[in-house]
C-alpha positions in Angstrom: 113.8 92.3 110.7 110.0 92.4 110.7 108.1 92.0 107.4 104.4 92.6 107.0 102.2 89.6 106.2 98.9 91.5 106.1 97.6 95.1 105.9 96.7 97.0 109.1 98.0 99.2 111.9 101.7 99.2 112.7 101.0 98.4 116.4 99.1 95.2 115.6 101.5 92.3 116.0 99.2 90.2 113.8 100.3 92.0 110.6 104.0 91.2 111.1 105.9 87.9 110.6 107.4 88.5 114.1 106.0 91.4 116.3 105.5 95.1 115.5 109.0 96.5 115.0 110.3 99.2 117.3 113.4 100.8 118.6 116.5 99.1 117.3 114.7 97.0 114.7 114.2 97.1 110.9 110.8 96.9 108.9 109.9 95.8 105.4 106.4 97.0 104.3 104.7 94.8 101.6 101.1 95.8 102.5 99.1 98.9 103.4 100.3 99.9 106.9 99.2 102.8 109.1 101.6 104.1 111.7 98.9 104.5 114.4 101.1 105.4 117.4 104.3 107.3 117.9 107.0 104.9 116.8 110.9 104.8 116.7 112.7 102.3 114.5 116.3 101.6 113.8 119.5 102.0 115.9 121.3 104.9 114.1 123.5 102.8 111.8 125.9 104.3 109.3 124.2 105.9 106.3 123.0 103.5 103.5 121.5 101.1 106.0 117.7 101.0 105.5 115.6 100.8 108.7 112.3 101.0 106.7 111.7 99.7 103.2 108.3 100.2 101.5 107.6 98.0 98.4 104.7 99.5 96.6 104.8 96.9 93.8 104.0 94.3 96.5 101.1 96.4 97.8 103.2 98.3 100.3 102.0 101.8 101.4 103.1 103.4 104.6 100.7 106.0 106.0 101.7 108.1 109.0 98.4 109.0 110.8 97.3 112.4 112.0 99.2 113.6 115.1 101.6 110.6 114.9 105.4 110.8 114.7 107.5 108.1 113.0 111.2 108.5 114.1 113.8 106.8 111.9 117.3 106.0 113.1 118.6 105.2 109.7 117.5 105.4 106.0 114.1 104.9 104.4 113.7 103.3 100.9 110.6 103.8 98.9 109.9 101.6 95.8 106.9 102.3 93.5 105.7 101.4 90.0 106.2 104.9 88.8 102.6 105.8 88.3 101.5 109.3 89.4 98.9 107.9 91.8 101.4 105.5 93.4 102.5 106.8 96.8 104.4 104.4 99.0 104.5 107.1 101.7 101.5 109.1 102.8 101.7 111.7 105.6 98.3 112.7 107.0 97.7 116.2 108.3 99.7 116.8 111.5 101.9 113.7 111.1 105.7 113.9 111.5 108.6 112.0 110.0 111.8 112.6 112.0 115.3 111.3 111.5 117.3 110.8 114.7 121.1 110.2 114.7 121.5 110.5 118.5 122.7 106.9 118.8 125.1 107.1 115.8 128.9 106.8 116.4 129.3 110.4 115.3 125.8 112.0 115.6 126.8 115.5 114.5 128.1 114.2 111.2 125.6 111.5 110.5 123.1 112.0 107.6 120.2 109.8 106.8 118.3 109.6 103.5 115.0 108.8 101.9 115.7 106.8 98.8 113.0 107.1 96.1 112.5 105.1 92.9 114.2 102.1 91.3 117.4 101.6 89.4 115.4 101.0 86.2 114.2 104.7 86.2 110.8 104.4 87.9 109.9 107.0 90.4 108.2 107.1 93.8 105.9 109.8 95.2 105.1 111.1 98.7 101.7 112.5 99.4 101.5 115.0 102.2 97.9 115.7 103.2 97.1 119.0 105.0 
């Protein structure tokens, strides 16, 4: 698992406690991070296994840049403080978020999820620009 230690571009190893996560790995976002290059993360686990967690309350915001694709092989979890201007996920014009179950045990019956909010009733928001 790779966890952010500073804000910056996803591809910059210096913002991670290990190296920039990629195919087969898991990421925890506690800072503002921009996915600046096409990236695949996760290994197609069974559902309810997060491959990306964004913690807005810790400063985490994940922005997928213009013309960039983020491919998830697993679930995404978004936590926010429940304020309308809080958006732990921002998709810029022309960006793509894709879920890929091709490596799952049973790809045709595998479903992945984006989990929003917290158990105490807060909500998360996704801003899609363009």
